[in-house]
C-alpha positions in Angstrom: 97.2 134.4 26.9 98.7 131.1 25.7 99.6 132.8 22.4 102.0 135.2 24.2 103.7 132.2 25.9 103.9 130.4 22.5 105.5 133.4 20.7 107.9 134.0 23.6 109.1 130.4 23.4 109.5 130.7 19.6 111.7 133.7 20.0 113.7 132.0 22.8 114.2 129.0 20.6 115.7 131.3 17.9 118.0 132.8 20.5 119.2 129.4 21.7 120.4 128.3 18.2 123.8 130.2 18.2 124.7 128.5 21.5 123.1 125.1 21.1 123.8 123.5 18.6 126.0 125.9 16.7 128.1 126.7 19.7 129.1 123.1 20.0 130.3 123.2 16.4 132.2 126.4 17.2 134.1 124.7 20.0 134.8 121.6 17.9 136.3 123.7 15.1 138.7 125.7 17.2 139.6 123.4 20.1 142.2 120.6 20.1 140.5 117.3 19.4 141.4 115.9 22.8 140.2 119.1 24.6 136.9 119.6 22.8 135.0 116.8 24.7 136.0 118.5 28.0 134.9 121.9 26.8 131.6 120.5 25.4 131.2 118.9 28.8 131.5 122.3 30.5 128.9 123.8 28.1 126.5 120.9 28.8 127.1 121.3 32.5 126.2 125.0 32.2 123.0 123.9 30.5 122.2 121.8 33.6 123.3 124.4 36.2 120.7 126.8 34.7 117.8 124.4 35.3 119.1 123.7 38.8 118.6 127.3 39.7 115.5 127.4 37.6 113.9 124.5 39.5 114.7 126.1 42.8 113.1 129.3 41.6 110.1 127.3 40.3 109.8 125.6 43.7 109.5 129.0 45.3 107.0 130.2 42.7 104.9 127.1 43.0 104.6 127.7 46.7 103.2 131.2 46.2 99.6 131.5 45.1 99.1 132.6 41.5 97.0 135.7 42.4 99.1 136.8 45.3 98.9 140.6 45.8 95.3 140.8 44.4 93.6 138.4 46.8 93.8 137.8 50.5 95.7 134.5 50.9 94.5 134.1 54.5 91.0 133.4 53.1 92.3 130.5 50.9 90.9 127.1 51.8 93.4 125.1 49.7 97.1 124.3 50.3 100.0 123.7 47.8 99.3 119.9 48.1 95.8 120.4 46.6 95.4 119.7 42.9 93.5 123.0 42.5 96.4 125.0 43.7 98.1 127.1 41.0 101.5 128.7 41.8 102.8 132.1 40.6 104.1 130.7 37.3 104.4 134.2 35.9 107.0 135.4 38.5 109.8 133.2 37.1 109.3 134.5 33.6 110.0 138.1 34.7 113.2 137.1 36.5 114.5 134.8 33.6 113.7 137.5 31.0 116.0 140.0 32.8 118.8 137.5 33.2 118.6 136.5 29.5 119.0 140.1 28.5 122.2 140.3 30.6 123.7 137.1 29.2 123.4 138.5 25.7 126.1 141.1 26.4 129.2 138.9 26.5 128.4 137.4 23.1 129.0 140.8 21.4 132.7 140.5 22.4 133.3 137.1 20.8 135.6 137.2 17.7 134.5 136.2 14.3 137.1 133.4 14.2 139.7 132.0 16.5 143.1 130.5 15.9 143.1 126.7 16.2 144.0 125.8 19.8 147.7 124.6 20.0 148.8 126.6 16.9 149.0 130.1 18.5 152.8 130.1 18.4 152.9 129.5 14.6 152.1 132.8 13.1 152.3 131.6 9.5 149.7 128.9 10.0 147.4 131.4 11.8 147.8 133.7 8.9 147.2 131.0 6.3 144.1 129.8 8.2 142.8 133.4 8.4 143.3 133.9 4.7 141.7 130.6 3.9 138.6 131.5 5.9 138.4 134.9 4.2 138.6 133.1 0.8 135.9 130.7 1.8 133.7 133.6 2.9 134.2 135.4 -0.4 133.4 132.2 -2.3 130.2 131.6 -0.3 129.1 135.1 -1.1 129.7 134.5 -4.8 128.2 131.0 -5.0 125.5 131.3 -2.5 124.6 128.8 0.2 122.4 126.6 -2.0 125.4 125.3 -4.0 126.9 123.6 -0.9 123.6 122.9 0.9 122.3 120.2 -1.3 125.6 118.2 -1.6 126.1 118.5 2.1 122.5 117.3 2.8 123.0 114.4 0.4 126.3 113.4 2.1 124.7 113.5 5.5 121.6 111.5 4.4 123.9 108.9 2.9 126.0 108.6 6.1 124.6 105.5 7.9 126.3 106.2 11.3 124.9 109.8 11.3 121.4 108.7 10.3 121.3 105.9 12.8 122.5 108.3 15.5 119.6 110.7 14.6 117.2 107.8 14.9 118.6 106.9 18.3 118.3 110.5 19.5 114.7 110.8 18.3 113.6 107.6 20.1 115.5 108.4 23.3 114.5 112.0 23.3 110.8 110.9 23.1 111.4 108.9 26.2 113.3 111.5 28.2 111.0 114.4 27.3 108.0 112.5 28.5 109.7 111.4 31.8 111.1 114.9 32.6 107.9 116.8 31.6 105.6 114.6 33.6 107.8 113.7 36.5 106.4 116.5 38.8 102.8 115.3 38.1 103.8 111.7 38.6 105.4 112.2 42.0 102.5 114.4 43.1 100.0 111.7 42.3 102.1 108.7 43.2 103.5 110.0 46.5 101.1 112.7 47.5 103.6 115.6 47.5 103.0 119.3 46.6 104.3 120.6 43.3 106.7 122.9 45.2 108.3 120.0 47.1 108.5 117.8 44.1 110.2 120.4 41.9 112.7 121.1 44.6 113.5 117.4 45.1 113.9 116.8 41.3 116.4 119.7 41.1 118.4 118.5 44.2 118.5 114.8 43.3 118.9 114.8 39.5 120.7 117.9 38.3 124.0 117.8 40.3 124.7 114.1 39.3 124.1 115.2 35.6 126.6 118.0 36.0 129.2 115.7 37.5 128.6 113.1 34.8 129.1 115.6 32.0 132.4 116.9 33.4 133.6 113.4 34.2 132.7 112.2 30.7 134.7 115.1 29.2 137.7 114.5 31.5 137.7 110.8 30.6 137.7 111.5 26.9 140.6 114.0 27.4 142.7 111.9 29.8 142.6 108.6 27.9 142.3 110.1 24.4 139.3 108.0 23.6 138.8 107.2 19.9 135.4 107.4 18.2 134.9 103.6 18.3 135.8 103.5 22.0 133.4 106.4 22.6 130.6 104.6 20.8 131.1 101.5 23.0 131.3 103.6 26.2 128.1 105.5 25.4 126.2 102.4 24.4 127.1 100.2 27.4 126.7 102.9 30.0 123.3 103.9 28.6 122.3 100.2 28.6 123.3 99.9 32.3 121.2 102.8 33.2 118.3 101.4 31.2 118.4 98.2 33.1 118.4 100.1 36.5 115.3 101.9 35.3 113.2 98.8 35.8 113.8 98.9 39.5 111.4 101.9 39.6 108.5 99.6 39.0 109.1 98.2 42.5 108.8 101.6 44.2 105.0 101.9 44.3 102.3 103.6 46.4 98.6 102.6 46.5 95.9 104.9 45.3 94.7 107.6 47.7 91.7 106.2 49.6 88.9 108.4 48.3 85.4 107.3 49.2 83.2 106.7 46.1 86.2 106.7 43.7 88.9 104.2 44.9 87.2 102.8 48.1 83.6 102.4 49.3 82.2 104.3 52.2 82.7 101.2 54.3 86.5 101.4 53.6 86.6 98.5 51.2 88.3 98.7 47.8 85.9 99.1 44.8 86.1 98.9 41.0 87.4 102.2 39.6 85.6 104.5 37.2 82.2 103.9 39.0 80.6 107.4 39.3 77.3 106.0 40.7 79.2 104.9 43.8 79.9 108.5 44.9 76.5 108.6 46.7 75.8 106.3 49.6 73.1 105.9 52.3 75.0 108.2 54.7 74.9 111.2 52.3 72.0 110.4 49.9 69.6 112.9 51.6 72.2 115.7 51.7 71.6 116.8 48.0 75.4 117.0 47.5 76.9 117.9 44.1 78.7 114.9 42.8 81.2 116.8 40.5 82.5 119.2 43.2 86.1 118.5 44.2 86.8 120.0 47.6 88.4 117.0 49.4 88.5 116.5 53.2 90.3 113.9 55.2 88.3 112.1 57.8 89.8 111.0 61.2 89.2 107.4 60.0 92.0 107.8 57.4 89.7 108.0 54.4 89.3 111.0 52.1 86.0 112.3 50.7 85.3 114.4 47.7 83.7 117.1 49.8 82.6 117.8 53.4 79.0 117.4 52.1 79.7 113.9 50.7 81.3 113.0 54.0 77.9 113.8 55.7 79.4 116.6 57.8 76.9 118.9 59.5 78.9 121.6 61.2 82.3 123.3 60.9 84.6 125.4 63.1 87.5 127.7 62.3 88.2 129.4 59.0 90.5 129.1 56.0 92.8 126.1 55.8 92.3 125.5 59.5 88.6 124.7 59.1 87.4 121.5 60.8 84.2 119.7 59.9 82.3 117.8 62.6 79.4 115.4 63.0 80.1 113.6 59.7 77.7 110.7 59.3 79.8 108.9 56.6 82.9 108.8 58.8 82.5 105.6 61.0 84.7 106.1 64.0 84.2 105.7 67.7 83.5 109.1 69.3 83.2 112.4 67.4 83.6 112.0 63.6 85.5 114.9 62.1 87.4 115.9 58.9 90.0 118.5 57.8 90.6 120.1 54.5 92.7 118.2 51.9 93.5 114.6 51.0 94.8 112.2 53.7 98.6 111.7 53.8 99.8 108.5 52.2 101.9 107.6 55.1 105.6 106.8 56.0 106.0 103.9 53.7 105.1 105.9 50.6 107.5 108.7 51.7 110.3 106.1 51.9 109.4 104.8 48.4 109.8 108.4 47.2 113.3 108.6 48.7 114.2 105.3 47.0 112.9 106.5 43.7 114.8 109.8 43.9 118.1 108.0 44.8 117.7 105.6 41.9 116.9 108.5 39.6 120.1 110.3 40.8 122.2 107.2 40.1 120.6 106.7 36.7 121.1 110.4 35.8 124.8 110.2 36.6 125.4 107.0 34.6 123.5 108.3 31.6 125.2 111.8 31.6 128.5 110.0 31.9 127.8 108.5 28.5 126.4 111.7 26.9 129.7 113.3 26.0 131.2 110.2 24.4 128.0 109.7 22.5 127.9 113.3 21.3 131.5 113.0 20.1 130.5 110.1 17.9 128.0 112.5 16.3 130.6 115.2 15.7 133.3 112.9 14.5 131.2 110.8 12.1 130.7 113.7 9.8 133.1 115.7 7.7 134.4 119.0 9.2 132.8 121.1 6.5 129.4 119.5 7.2 129.6 119.8 11.0 127.4 122.9 11.5 124.7 121.6 9.2 124.9 118.1 10.7 124.6 119.3 14.3 121.8 121.7 13.3 119.9 118.9 11.4 120.3 116.6 14.4 118.8 119.2 16.7 116.0 120.0 14.3 115.0 116.4 14.0 115.0 115.8 17.8 112.9 118.9 18.4 110.4 118.3 15.5 110.0 114.5 15.9 110.3 114.3 19.7 110.2 117.6 21.5 106.9 118.7 20.0 104.8 115.5 19.6 106.0 113.6 22.7 104.3 115.7 25.4 101.1 115.7 23.3 100.6 112.0 22.9 102.0 111.2 26.4 99.7 113.8 28.0 96.7 112.1 26.2 97.7 108.7 27.6 98.1 110.1 31.1 94.7 111.7 30.9 93.2 108.4 30.0 94.0 107.2 33.6 92.0 110.0 35.2 89.4 108.9 37.8 87.7 112.2 38.4 87.6 115.4 36.3 87.1 118.8 37.7 84.3 121.0 36.4 84.6 124.6 35.3 82.0 127.3 36.1 80.7 127.0 32.5 80.0 123.3 33.0 82.9 122.0 30.8 85.5 119.5 32.1 88.5 121.1 33.8 91.7 119.6 35.1 92.0 116.0 36.4 91.8 115.9 40.2 92.9 112.3 40.9 94.5 109.6 38.7 94.6 105.8 38.9 98.1 105.4 40.4 98.7 101.9 39.0 97.8 102.8 35.4 99.6 106.1 35.6 102.8 104.3 36.7 102.6 101.7 33.9 102.3 104.5 31.3 104.9 106.8 32.9 107.5 104.1 33.4 106.5 101.5 30.8 106.2 103.6 27.6 109.7 105.3 28.0 111.1 101.9 28.8 109.7 100.4 25.6 110.9 103.4 23.5 114.4 103.2 24.9 114.5 99.4 24.3 113.9 100.0 20.6 116.7 102.6 20.5 119.3 100.0 21.2 118.7 98.2 17.9 120.2 101.1 15.8 122.9 101.5 18.6 124.2 98.0 18.1 124.0 98.6 14.3 126.4 101.6 14.8 128.8 99.5 16.8 128.8 96.9 14.0 129.4 99.5 11.3 132.2 101.1 13.2 134.1 97.7 13.4 135.4 97.9 9.8 134.9 101.6 9.0 137.2 104.6 9.4 135.2 107.8 10.1 135.9 111.2 8.6 137.4 112.4 11.9 139.5 109.4 12.7 142.9 108.2 11.6 142.9 104.7 10.1 146.0 103.5 11.9 146.0 105.0 15.4 142.4 106.0 15.8 143.4 109.6 16.7 141.5 112.5 15.3 142.4 113.8 11.9 142.1 117.4 12.9 145.7 117.4 14.1 146.8 115.0 11.4 145.6 117.3 8.7 147.3 120.2 10.3 150.6 118.3 10.6 150.2 117.2 7.0 149.6 120.7 6.0 152.7 121.9 7.8 154.8 119.3 6.2 153.4 120.1 2.7 154.2 123.7 3.3 157.7 122.9 4.4 158.2 120.6 1.3 156.9 123.3 -1.0 159.2 125.9 0.6 162.2 123.5 0.3 161.3 122.7 -3.4 160.9 126.3 -4.2 164.3 127.0 -2.6 166.0 124.3 -4.7 164.4 125.6 -7.9 165.5 129.1 -7.1 169.1 127.9 -6.5 169.1 126.0 -9.8 167.8 129.0 -11.6 170.5 131.1 -10.0 173.2 128.6 -11.0 171.8 128.5 -14.6 172.0 132.3 -14.9 175.5 132.4 -13.5 
């Protein structure tokens, strides 16, 4: 079945290309230079509003059992907080497929080209631009794409600012793909929340600040007419500020879940991790319990056990998720020793740490998104106008190939190395990880992205140094304004001069004839 998901994602990726990144180049070509950052900010905001609704939908789907409709959910003995719970992941695909089909309709009504924004009143310039575009299209048909492709690629590869920007994007994208992909799992394991709750909280706390940051970044670029060099500084220093705030996340920690035989002894004392022989104890040694079964119960002493059998429980009352196990020999409490299904709650302090983490994540998301539009404008303005589409496409290609594909693979392998207990499939093979070492998981989840992002600031500072004494293709040498308008003005003046010269020549010819 995973092949169907893979093919579907490939087709979806093909469909995304006209919008991102070519849509960005489309806006940059036809909008005023001071307006394009704002428009791109709106597009990027739309790309965040989608995931906001998507995460809300995912939260709902994750709370519904995967086989709902074909099984009686009243007979389930697991809850959404259990690591064995699988939500109805397929339901969201059906909804999103229908919505994607509807969003394709407006694109059929887009024109092949638009007049440059701000020049609508000048019919001659519009006509000249239209004729020039038609000539370019005819030339491309005659010469073929390969004639321009290799020179453009050579020009881009020899552009130090562009290549350093791609390097920064690859390194930073490696960090952010890892953090965003594994954030639900991290919060589940670290703070003991269900996948449904975690996905909802991520959407509420992170995506609205990102939307506000994108729009605010575009407005700032438009309002103050930020130059390329200024945009590079804004992007770099805001990103660095958010990077330093990231280290506060290391303080927001929760201890491992107290699971007898894995993280604690049956006497309630901490033990060395990864000791499988400690799963059995005197209180359950004669029960003939399977040591690989993961069906956790929470004792009334605040300690979790891998199964009711390993807790030494003899009887049970109730059914489904309301089942209660009694007379448990391993649970040392005064009075009747009992246990309920599921891991024990991590307590109020851990819930507060989750709130602090989410608040810090929201602040960091806003600061970083505020720097995103200025940073993206550096990419667009550091390359020649005729190379823009290829440059943006190559940038996206590199980030997807060198970050989007490998990052989750190697990061997932590192996360799996912190597993304390693997589930077992019916065929006897290892299944999914049931519980992780919270400390090592935290060091990998927060530490590796921090190291990657730290490396990315080396090429960032190199870009700032290069821009000190260099004039970019999209920037005027004297005032720092974008050449898009300057070229148009120059073109208008040249046309006026030519008209005036031709008028003078015609007058002289007329005089000569007379």
